[in-house]
N, C-alpha and C positions, 0 to 999 in steps of 0.2 A: 459418789461421782465418777468417773472414768473416762479417761482423753486417749484419744486414739486416732491419727489422723486428721488430724484438724478438728474433730469432733467430739462433742460429751455426749457421753452417751448416762443415762441409770443408773445404779446397780441392780443386776439382774434381778436379787431376793427382795427388792422394792417393792411392791405390789403399787403399779403406777393407776392411782383412780381418774376416769374418764371426768377431764373440764366441764364446766356447766355450758359451756361454747362446744363443745363437741360429742355431746348425747345425744340418743338413736332419738330422732324425733319423726313424726308424720312427714312426711314430703320435705323437698328441700326448700320451697317455697315458704313455710310461715315461720321460718326462723327470724330471731328478734335482736340476733346478737347487735347490740345498737348501743353506742356512748349514753351517759345519762339525759346531754342536751338531746339525742333524739328519741330518746323517749317522752320524752317531755310535749315534742313536736308532734308525732302521735296522740298523746292521750292527748292533746288538744286540737285536733284535727278532729278525730275520733265526737268529741266533747261538741264541736264546733256543726257536725254532721248531723248530730241526732236534734240539736239545739233549732237546727233552719227545718228540717223535717218536723219535728215537734212542734214549732210556729205555723207552718202552714195547715199544719194539721186543726192547730187552734184560731186561725182564720178564716179557714174554709165552717169550722163549726158556729162562730158566730155568723159568719153571712147566712148559713143555714138556719140559725135561731131566729136572725131577725126575718127571715124570709115566710118561718112557718109561721110566727106574734104576727105578721101582715098580712096572712093569709086568715090567719083567725078572726085577726079584727074587721076584714073584710065580711067575711059571712056571720058575723052578729056572735062570734064567742070572747071570751077575753083569759087574758091570763098566760102571763111567759113563761110559768115555770113547767109543764109540761113538754115542750120545745127546748126549754134549756136542759132538762133532764135528759130526755132523747139525744144529743147533744153529745152534753155532758159524759154520761157512761159511753158513746160513741170514742170518742177524741181518748179516753181514760185505757182505753182497750188496743187503740190504734198507737200510740206512743210505747205501750208496756210492753210490748213486745218487738220492738224497733229493732234490737241487735241479732232477733233474727233473721228479720227480711234486710238487714248490712252484710250480716253471714257470708247468705246466698248471693250476695252480689259479689261479696271477695273471693268466690271459688274462682274469678274468671284470672286473681293475680295469683292465688296461692298455688291455684292446680295446674300442670301441665297439659293434662289428657283434658283435651276442649268438652269431650262427650258426657265423660263423668263430670266435669266444673257443669255442663247445663242441667244435668240432671238433679244434680244434687240442689240447681238455683231454682230449678223447678218443685223440688220437693220444698225446700222452704217455704219458695210463694205462694203454697198450697193451705202450708200446718201455717201460715203467716193469718190468709184467710179466715183458715179454721177457728184458728185458735181467738182471733178479732169479734169473729163471729157468735161464738159461744161464748165468751165472756161478756161481751157485749148484753147478750141478753140474760144471763144472768147476773150481771147488775143491776138492771132495768127491774128485771122482778124482783130482787132486793129491795132499788130506792121506792121503786114505784108502790112496793107493796106497803112501805111505810109511810110515806107522806104524800103519795098521790093515786089513792084508788084501785092498785091492782095492775099488772103489765098483762094483758094476752098475748103469747106467739106460737103460731101452730106452724109446729115443724115440720111437718108433712106440705103442707100449700107452701108457706114464705120460705122454706131451707134454700130450697135451689133456685131462687131468685133473689135473694140477700148475698148468696153465698157467691154467684154471678157476677155482682155488683162490687163485692169484695177483692174478687179477685184483679177485675179490672183496677180499683185503687192502689192494688197491691204493689199492679206493676206501674205504676204512674211515679208511687213511691221508691221501692228499684231502679228505674229509670236517672229518679233524684240524687239517688245514694250513687250511683254509679258514676254521674256527671259530677258529682263530687271530688269521688274517689278519682277520676281521671284528671282533674284538676288539679289533687294537691300530690299527686306523683309527679306531674310533668314540672309544677313549682318548685317539689322537692331537687327534684334534678339540675335543675337551674344553674344555681350557688356553687355544683360541685364542679363545675368545669372551672373555675378561679380556686380550687385549692389542692388540684393535683399536679399542681409546677411544682417543680423539685424549689426550694428556698434555698439560694444562695451563701445564706451565713450559715444556714443549718447544715448543710453540704462541705463548707470549709471546718466547722466546726467537731465532724463526724459523728461516730453511733460508738457507744459503749452497750455489749452484752456483759450479761452480769448473772450467774448464776450461783447462788449462795459465796462463799468467799475471793472467788476466782472474777476477773472481768475480762472481757476481750474486746479491741478497738479494731474496729470496723469502718471500710468506706461507703459510704452509705450507697454509692453511685454501685457496688459491687453484687449488691441486694437483686435478684432477678424475681422471688417470691417468698412468699411466710404459707408455713400451713399448719394447720391448727392439727397437734399429736396426744392426745388425750389430756395430761395437765399439764402436757409442756404445748411449746412451738419451736419448728423448726425454720433454720434462715438456711434458704439454699443461695449460697451465691457463686460465683463466678471464678474464686478460690480455691471453694469447697463448702459445706454445710456445718451447721452450729447448730445444738438444739440446748435450748436453756429452759428454764420453771416459766409459767407466764401463760397468759390466756391470748386469742386470736383479736379478742377487742380490746383488748389493755394494749396489745403492739399497732393493732389498724391508727390509734389516738396516736400514738406518739412518731410512728412512720409515715401520715400524710403529709408531713413540708419536705420529706423526702422523694414524692411522689407516687409511692404506693397506694389502690386503691382497690377496694373490695370486690373480687368475682364472683366469691362463692361464700358460703356457710360457712366455709373450713380454709378458705386461703385468699392471701393477697397477692398482688402480683405489681410488679412495676412498668408502670407505661412506656418508661424509656428504654425496657429491655423489649420490648413488643414488635414483630418484625413482620406478624399476620395475626388478621383476625377475620375466623372461619365464623360465619352466622349458622346455624342452623335452622330449618323449619320449626323446632319444636320449641323454637323459643331463646332453649340455650346456645353458648358459643365455644371456641376454640379459641387460645390466645398461643401464637407459635413466637418460641423465643428466641434471640440471636446464639443462646448456646446449645439448642435442637432440641429444649424439653418442652413439651406441649401439655399446655391447662386449660381446665375443663370450668368455665363460667356457665352459673345460671342463670334460668331464665329473671329470675327475681332480679339480677344483677345486670341486666340485658342495657342498662344505660348505661354503664361502665364500658362495655365493648362501644358504644357508638363515641364516647369519650376518648377514649383509648385510639378508634379510627380521625375523628378529629384534630387531637392532637397530633398526631402522623402528617394528617395533611397539612397543619400547620407548618409541622417542621421541614416538608418536603419546599413549599412555598419559598420559608425563611433561608433553605438551601438554594432555591433557582434564582431567587432575589440576589443571591449573595453572589453567584456565577456568573450571573449578567454583568452587577456592577463592579467584579474582579475577577476577568475572564484570566484564566491560564497562561505564564505568558512563557511563548516557544522560541527555538533559536531558528534562526531566518540562516538560509544557507544551502 
């Protein structure tokens, strides 16, 4: 490592490998650089979403089985096997491809380009309906051939009718996923407001930046932003810059008590140094810092921008209250 002008730089001959949190990915919004706790919450939300939709599909199937059984009884027929097999094969096909329709819904969260997101979601919807219908028919031909005397499906006549119904059902499932995604993202953003305020205890202790055998003590309030730089992270301080080996995800966890929050896949920003927030029509935003820097924030972290604006508003309100309670003293005469 070389030191010059308060900055640590890697030796030129050392190949700097791109860290896992800075490797190229398809689209900025699809990044998932989070702590283990966030990953567990995301997995839990996914399982919950699939579980609720699957439960509704099964419930609808049970209602249909009972209705068909009632119709068979009223018409003088007997047996619950056929309606049961019809609904089980349909529900199995619906549940098997749920990740596809959820992927289509997620396009509106991942993709900045609305027309592209809409096109991908539409293709996913049609493909989901098509796969359900084909899988359902194949399952019925197999199962009915073994236990119920065969199953006849006239593709030319019945496919358009059944496919039309499946598209409507798919749209209903997509709406369910969208509502759950929206609720989950809203609730996930709520506790963040309580975690971005700098801790007074943490500020008193300060912060050590360590790279190899060398450690540097800094004042956390001097941190303006932190940026991922390969398998290093760069600290942009009001008194200079420091480059240390590490990952942005690890620094995000360590710096949260000091008021730094994630605003982009590759950078953190200190909300106490933000002087202006510019929201853009595309969904992303710009932060203007008190040292003149401009930091781009991505659409995925738009809630961070709102959090910063709320924080600034609360500081302004506190300042006004203080001035009213303690007006500046002036000399008379």
